[in-house]
C-alpha positions in Angstrom: -146.8 107.6 -162.1 -147.0 104.6 -164.1 -144.3 103.2 -165.6 -143.3 103.2 -169.2 -141.0 101.0 -169.9 -140.8 97.4 -170.5 -138.0 94.9 -171.1 -137.7 93.4 -174.4 -135.8 90.4 -175.4 -135.1 89.2 -179.5 -133.5 85.9 -179.4 -132.4 84.0 -182.0 -131.1 80.1 -181.9 -127.7 81.5 -181.9 -128.3 84.2 -179.4 -129.4 86.8 -177.3 -129.4 89.9 -180.0 -131.4 92.5 -177.7 -132.0 93.0 -174.0 -133.3 96.5 -173.0 -135.8 98.7 -171.7 -138.5 100.1 -174.6 -140.7 101.9 -174.8 -142.6 100.8 -177.9 -142.2 97.7 -179.8 -143.8 97.1 -182.5 -143.8 93.2 -184.6 -144.5 91.2 -187.8 -147.8 89.4 -186.3 -150.1 86.7 -188.2 -152.3 88.9 -188.4 -150.5 91.8 -188.9 -148.8 94.1 -187.3 -148.9 94.6 -183.8 -147.8 97.4 -181.0 -147.0 96.7 -177.4 -146.1 99.6 -175.1 -145.8 99.4 -171.0 -148.2 96.7 -169.0 -149.4 95.2 -172.2 -151.9 92.0 -171.4 -150.8 88.8 -171.9 -149.9 87.9 -175.4 -148.6 84.9 -177.2 -148.6 85.1 -181.4 -146.6 83.7 -183.8 -145.0 86.5 -186.4 -144.8 86.2 -189.8 -141.6 87.6 -191.8 -141.2 91.6 -191.2 -140.0 94.7 -189.6 -139.4 94.7 -186.3 -139.7 98.2 -184.6 -138.2 98.8 -181.3 -138.3 102.5 -179.4 -135.8 103.2 -176.8 -136.1 105.2 -173.8 -135.2 108.4 -175.5 -137.4 107.4 -178.6 -134.6 106.3 -180.4 -136.3 103.7 -183.4 -133.9 100.7 -184.4 -135.1 98.2 -186.9 -134.6 94.1 -187.0 -135.4 92.3 -190.2 -137.0 88.4 -188.4 -138.4 85.6 -191.0 -140.9 84.6 -188.5 -141.2 83.1 -184.8 -143.2 83.6 -182.0 -144.3 86.7 -179.4 -144.5 86.7 -176.1 -145.9 89.6 -173.8 -146.5 88.9 -170.0 -145.7 90.6 -166.6 -144.0 93.9 -167.8 -141.5 92.1 -171.0 -141.7 90.7 -174.6 -140.0 88.5 -175.9 -139.7 87.5 -179.9 -137.8 84.0 -180.4 -137.4 84.6 -184.0 -136.5 81.8 -186.3 -133.5 84.4 -187.7 -133.3 87.9 -187.0 -130.8 90.6 -188.2 -130.1 94.6 -187.6 -131.1 96.7 -190.0 -128.4 98.7 -190.4 -126.0 95.7 -190.7 -127.8 94.6 -194.0 -125.4 94.7 -196.9 -128.3 96.4 -199.2 -126.4 94.9 -202.7 -126.2 91.5 -201.2 -130.5 91.9 -200.3 -131.0 92.5 -203.6 -129.1 90.4 -205.6 -131.3 87.5 -203.4 -134.0 89.2 -204.0 -133.4 88.9 -207.8 -132.6 85.8 -207.9 -135.1 84.4 -206.4 -137.0 86.1 -208.6 -135.6 84.5 -211.0 -136.1 81.2 -209.7 -139.5 81.8 -209.8 -140.0 82.6 -213.4 -137.4 79.6 -214.6 -139.6 77.5 -212.9 -141.5 74.8 -215.0 -139.1 76.8 -218.3 -136.4 74.7 -220.3 -135.2 71.8 -219.2 -134.2 72.2 -216.3 -135.8 70.5 -212.9 -138.3 71.8 -211.5 -138.4 74.0 -208.4 -139.5 74.0 -205.1 -141.6 76.3 -205.3 -142.5 77.1 -201.4 -138.7 77.5 -200.5 -138.3 80.0 -203.3 -140.9 81.5 -202.2 -139.6 82.0 -198.7 -136.1 83.1 -200.1 -138.2 85.6 -201.7 -141.0 86.9 -198.9 -136.5 87.2 -196.7 -135.2 88.9 -199.4 -138.0 91.6 -199.6 -138.5 91.7 -196.2 -134.1 92.2 -195.4 -134.9 95.4 -197.9 -137.5 96.9 -196.2 -136.1 96.9 -193.1 -132.5 97.6 -194.9 -134.7 100.7 -196.3 -136.6 102.3 -192.6 -133.3 102.1 -190.7 -131.9 104.5 -193.2 -134.8 106.9 -193.7 
């Protein structure tokens, strides 16, 4: 019988967030979400901000908010090197909502009045991160 698990590692610059045998992984690839199962073909891709879903050996799903990075699949192992990642269940939803509102307001007020113009690209990344964190937190609670 073929093995149905593979080793998954989720690594950030600060720490190893997860290393465990899993049965499935769904990641936000640069061209859209992609799935990984045991014995997947070798692959390297960049990741965009999004929700990472991991299914363990018992079928339990765990969600993480990632803000970009890379995914490598090789030798029945998958490794995500994330710029930043958070366990969805640990995300403070109210704080994430406040960050989303601040980012939206910053973009709406750009150039209005006598204020100094904002770094629009940075503000867009902040908006994307806030949306991503909320989506991951909501997925975990559903």
